[in-house]
N, C-alpha and C positions, 0 to 999 in steps of 0.2 A: 504494500500500499504506500502511495506517496503521500506527501504532506497535505495536499488539498484535501484528500479524502479524509484523513485524520481530523482536519479542521471542521469540514462539513458534518462529520460524525459527532464531534463534540458540540457543535451548535444544535444539532437535532437532539441530542441527549439534554442539553440545557433546557431547550424549549419543552421537551416532554416534562422535565422536572418542574417548570414553572407552571405548565398546565396542571400537573398533578397538585401542586401547592394551592392552586385557585379551586379545584374540586374539593381537595382535603386539606383545609388550612391548618388543621391541628394534629399534632403528633403526641405520643406519650412523653411525659417529663423525663428527662434523662436522670434527674437526681433521685427521684422516688420511683422510677420505672413504671409510671402510670397509675400507682395506687393512691396517691395524694397523701400519704401517711408515712410517717417514720416511727419505727419502734424504739422504745427506750433501751438502754443497754441491759437492763434487767428483764426486758421482754413482756413486762405487765402493763405498760401504758403507751399510748400513742400521741403523737402530735402531728399537726398539719405540716406539710412540706413547705419550706420558706420559699423556694424558687417558684412553685406554681400556686402557692395559696391554698392547697388543699384540693384543687380542681383535677390534678392528675394529667393535665395536658399542657401543651405550650404551643404557641404560634410558630408555624414553619417560616423559615426565610422565603422571601417573595410570595407570601400569602396574600398580600394586600392589606388594606384597612378593613376594620369591622364594619 
């Protein structure tokens, strides 16, 4: 494959990602793995995830405004 084919393939992959982000704007929070909760070290208590605020999801890059 030559360079032009790699560039075109990269552009197509990027555009597919942008369309995917527009259709599915939320992804699981990476910090809590989508649960929205953190377990205490003792395992008896839970608290909300600080990064997602307990929702368990985050906005994806290029997802647009709400």
